[in-house]
Structure formats: structure tokens, C-alpha cells
C-alpha positions as CSV (number, residue, x, y, z in Angstrom):
1,M,21.4,24.7,-29.8
2,Q,24.7,23.0,-30.6
3,W,25.4,24.8,-34.0
4,T,25.0,28.2,-32.3
5,A,27.2,27.2,-29.4
6,A,29.9,25.9,-31.7
7,F,29.8,28.5,-34.5
8,G,27.4,31.3,-33.9
9,D,24.0,32.3,-35.2
10,G,24.9,32.7,-38.9
11,V,26.3,29.2,-39.3
12,A,23.5,27.8,-37.1
13,R,20.8,29.2,-39.5
14,Q,22.6,27.7,-42.4
15,Y,22.9,24.1,-41.0
16,V,20.3,23.7,-38.2
17,L,17.6,22.1,-40.5
18,L,20.1,19.5,-41.9
19,P,20.3,16.0,-40.4
20,I,23.4,15.6,-38.2
21,L,25.9,13.3,-39.8
22,N,27.2,10.9,-37.2
23,N,31.0,10.7,-37.0
24,G,31.1,7.5,-35.0
25,V,32.2,5.7,-38.2
26,Y,33.7,7.4,-41.2
27,A,36.5,6.9,-43.7
28,M,38.6,9.3,-45.7
29,S,41.8,9.1,-47.6
30,R,44.8,10.5,-45.8
31,N,45.1,12.9,-48.8
32,S,41.6,14.2,-48.5
33,P,41.3,18.0,-48.3
34,V,38.6,17.5,-45.6
35,W,41.3,16.7,-42.9
36,Q,42.8,20.2,-43.1
37,S,39.4,21.8,-43.4
38,W,38.1,19.9,-40.4
39,A,41.2,20.9,-38.3
40,S,40.6,24.6,-39.1
41,I,36.9,24.4,-38.4
42,L,37.4,22.4,-35.2
43,A,40.0,25.1,-34.0
44,L,37.4,27.8,-34.8
45,S,34.7,26.0,-32.8
46,L,37.1,25.5,-29.8
47,T,37.6,29.2,-29.6
48,R,34.0,29.4,-28.5
49,G,34.7,26.7,-25.7
50,L,33.9,23.0,-25.6
51,T,30.3,22.1,-26.5
52,D,28.5,18.8,-27.0
53,L,29.1,17.5,-30.5
54,F,31.7,20.2,-31.4
55,D,33.9,17.6,-33.1
56,Q,31.1,16.0,-34.9
57,L,29.6,19.4,-36.1
58,S,33.0,20.6,-37.2
59,L,33.5,17.4,-39.3
60,Q,30.0,17.9,-40.8
61,K,30.7,21.5,-41.7
62,A,33.9,20.5,-43.4
63,L,32.2,17.7,-45.3
64,L,29.4,19.8,-46.4
65,E,31.6,22.7,-47.5
66,K,33.9,20.4,-49.5
67,G,31.0,18.4,-50.9
68,K,32.8,15.3,-49.9
69,W,30.2,13.0,-48.2
70,I,28.0,10.2,-49.2
71,A,24.9,9.2,-47.3
72,L,24.7,5.6,-46.2
73,P,21.8,3.6,-44.9
74,S,21.3,3.5,-41.2
75,R,22.5,-0.1,-41.1
76,A,26.0,1.1,-42.0
77,N,26.3,2.7,-38.5
78,W,23.3,1.4,-36.5
79,M,22.5,3.7,-33.5
80,S,21.4,1.1,-31.0
81,H,20.0,3.7,-28.5
82,Y,17.3,4.4,-31.0
83,A,16.3,0.9,-31.7
84,L,18.0,-2.3,-30.6
85,P,19.1,-4.6,-33.4
86,Q,18.0,-8.3,-33.6
87,K,20.2,-11.3,-33.9
88,R,19.2,-13.7,-36.7
89,P,18.8,-17.1,-35.1
90,E,20.1,-19.2,-38.0
91,D,23.6,-17.5,-38.2
92,G,23.9,-15.0,-35.3
93,I,24.2,-12.0,-37.5
94,W,22.8,-8.7,-36.2
95,I,20.0,-7.3,-38.4
96,E,17.6,-4.4,-38.6
97,P,14.7,-4.9,-36.2
98,R,12.0,-5.3,-38.9
99,M,10.6,-7.9,-41.1
100,G,13.2,-8.9,-43.6
101,G,15.8,-6.8,-41.7
102,Q,19.1,-6.4,-43.5
103,P,22.5,-7.2,-41.9
104,I,23.9,-4.3,-39.9
105,G,27.5,-3.3,-40.7
106,V,28.4,-1.5,-37.5
107,I,26.5,-1.3,-34.2
108,H,27.1,2.1,-32.7
109,L,27.1,1.8,-28.9
110,V,26.6,5.2,-27.5
111,A,25.9,6.6,-24.1
112,E,27.3,4.9,-21.0
113,K,23.7,4.9,-19.6
114,M,23.0,2.2,-22.2
115,R,25.6,-0.2,-20.8
116,E,23.1,-2.3,-18.9
117,T,20.9,-2.6,-22.0
118,N,24.0,-3.4,-24.3
119,L,25.2,-6.0,-21.8
120,R,21.7,-7.7,-21.5
121,H,21.4,-7.9,-25.2
122,G,24.9,-9.2,-25.9
123,L,25.8,-6.1,-27.9
124,L,29.3,-5.5,-26.4
125,F,32.4,-7.1,-27.8
126,D,33.1,-10.4,-26.1
127,G,30.0,-9.8,-24.0
128,G,31.8,-7.1,-22.1
129,D,34.5,-9.3,-20.6
130,Y,36.9,-6.5,-20.8
131,L,34.8,-4.4,-18.3
132,S,36.1,-4.0,-14.8
133,P,33.6,-4.8,-12.0
134,E,33.2,-1.1,-11.4
135,E,32.0,-0.6,-15.0
136,V,29.3,-3.2,-14.7
137,P,25.8,-2.0,-13.5
138,E,25.2,-3.1,-10.0
139,N,22.2,-5.3,-10.8
140,L,24.3,-7.3,-13.2
141,S,27.5,-7.5,-11.1
142,A,26.7,-10.8,-9.3
143,A,26.4,-12.7,-12.5
144,F,29.7,-11.3,-14.0
145,L,31.6,-11.8,-10.7
146,A,30.4,-15.3,-10.5
147,G,32.0,-16.0,-13.8
148,R,28.8,-16.0,-15.8
149,R,30.1,-13.0,-17.9
150,R,27.2,-12.9,-20.4
151,P,23.8,-11.9,-18.9
152,V,20.8,-13.2,-20.7
153,I,17.8,-11.1,-21.7
154,G,15.1,-11.4,-19.1
155,E,17.4,-12.4,-16.1
156,G,18.2,-10.2,-13.1
157,P,16.2,-7.6,-11.2
158,G,13.7,-5.6,-13.1
159,A,13.9,-7.9,-16.1
């Protein structure tokens, strides 16, 4: 349990049933009291050692304690490893993968293990042109190195 590892049993019992706020995309005024609170809570969590999500849980704890957060719809920070977005054919805008899907504001590309999927679906900025050959999955390397930098869904081994 991440809450226990970062803060101990008491805090874990208080927060464990709450949804985890994702800190991949957030905005705060530079004058927000949350910054100092986050720094203090983060320092406390680090005394227990590095754990997965320690930074994210520290921010969540600070936001909850200060009452300074607003829930946004999932399309404000779309977690692509849960469901791949769809591209609207008429204008190329990324949308939720459902009938009448709304435009997605930010596509959150997490987990290096998803790189092949992200490349195949064209989700990376500039199609991943900035990646070095070592960062491209082996089964996609030939297309990239041949100058065809944007793989197409359904091509390559195992498609």
C-alpha cells in the first residue's frame, strides 16, 4: 500500500479509499499555500524512503488538507494506458473513445512499456521523431530507421 509506505498506517486509513488525484497535469498560482504544504509533506514522506507515487500522494494530501482542488473530467488529463483515445477523422482532434466522444485536452502518456502502443497509434509528439533508435521498440526500429518515422496501426510484427 502506497499510502502506508509514504505516511504510515494512520494517514493510510484516512486516505486509502479516496480516488488518487493524478499530478501529471495541474495548475496552481505561485502564491498558493499548497506549494509550502506540499514541500513539507513531501519532505515528511521522503523520511520514510522513496516509494512509488510519493510525490503524487504528497500533493494529494496537501490539496485535500487545504481544500484546494477541483475535480475535472477524465478528458482533461486522459490516461491513455486505461483506454486509447480516438482521432476524429474530419479534423484530427483526439476524442474520448465512445459514441459522441468529447475532445481530450491532454493525453497523459504514462509507462515506458506503452511506448510501442503510443508510437503505433500516433500519440507521441511529432510521431516520436525525437526518440533515439535505442528508445524505439525493436519491432518498429526498421520503419523508423528507414525514414518512415510514423508507424501505422496494423503494420509490423504482431499487428
